[in-house]
C-alpha positions as CSV (number, residue, x, y, z in Angstrom):
1,X,101.1,99.1,102.4
2,X,97.7,98.5,100.6
3,X,98.2,94.7,100.8
4,X,99.5,94.8,104.4
5,X,96.2,96.6,105.4
6,X,94.1,94.1,103.4
7,X,92.6,96.8,101.1
8,X,91.7,96.6,97.5
9,X,92.8,99.2,95.1
10,X,89.4,101.2,95.3
11,X,89.6,101.3,99.2
12,X,93.2,102.3,99.4
13,X,92.9,104.9,96.6
14,X,90.0,106.5,98.4
15,X,91.8,106.6,101.7
16,X,94.7,108.5,100.2
17,X,92.7,110.8,97.8
18,X,93.5,109.4,94.4
19,X,91.6,107.5,91.8
20,X,91.9,103.7,91.5
21,X,93.3,104.1,88.0
22,X,96.0,106.5,89.3
23,X,96.9,103.9,92.0
24,X,97.0,101.1,89.5
25,X,99.3,103.0,87.2
26,X,101.6,103.7,90.4
27,X,101.6,100.0,91.3
28,X,102.4,98.8,87.8
29,X,105.3,101.3,87.7
30,X,103.9,103.2,84.8
31,X,103.9,106.5,86.8
32,X,105.3,107.8,90.1
33,X,103.0,109.0,93.0
34,X,103.0,112.7,93.6
35,X,104.5,114.2,96.7
36,X,101.0,114.9,97.8
37,X,100.1,111.2,97.5
38,X,103.2,110.2,99.3
39,X,102.5,112.6,102.2
40,X,98.8,111.4,102.3
41,X,100.1,107.7,102.6
42,X,102.6,108.8,105.2
43,X,99.8,110.6,107.2
44,X,97.0,108.1,106.8
45,X,99.1,105.0,107.5
46,X,101.8,106.4,109.8
47,X,104.8,105.2,107.8
48,X,108.2,106.8,107.5
49,X,108.5,109.1,104.5
50,X,112.1,107.9,104.0
51,X,110.7,104.3,103.6
52,X,108.1,105.5,101.1
53,X,110.8,107.3,99.0
54,X,113.6,104.7,99.2
55,X,112.0,101.4,100.4
56,X,114.6,101.3,103.1
57,X,113.2,101.1,106.7
58,X,114.6,103.2,109.6
59,X,117.3,101.1,111.4
60,X,115.3,101.2,114.6
61,X,112.0,100.4,113.0
62,X,110.4,103.6,114.2
63,X,108.0,105.8,112.3
64,X,108.7,109.4,113.0
65,X,108.9,112.8,111.4
66,X,112.2,114.6,111.9
67,X,113.6,117.8,110.6
68,X,114.9,116.2,107.5
69,X,111.4,114.8,106.7
70,X,109.9,118.3,107.2
71,X,112.4,119.8,104.9
72,X,111.9,117.1,102.3
73,X,108.1,117.6,102.4
74,X,108.4,121.3,101.9
75,X,110.8,120.8,99.1
76,X,108.5,118.3,97.2
77,X,105.6,120.5,97.5
78,X,107.4,123.6,96.3
79,X,108.7,121.6,93.2
80,X,105.4,119.6,92.5
81,X,103.9,120.3,89.1
82,X,100.1,119.8,89.0
């Protein structure tokens, strides 16, 4: 998503509310993004949350928020440890 938008790590991290170091660790696979970070990416860049979680695009290519996505967001926030 960052590269598709021609952003460097600092720009992208700032746009989603995390540090560049945190983003770097996520991109290297050393840590996983928090639910809050995923939701921020989903909101800022209008991408499908399922795609963010699984890497699989919607069959019809749409970006949408459905009932499953709402329940998943609630579940992730309720189970997120800060």
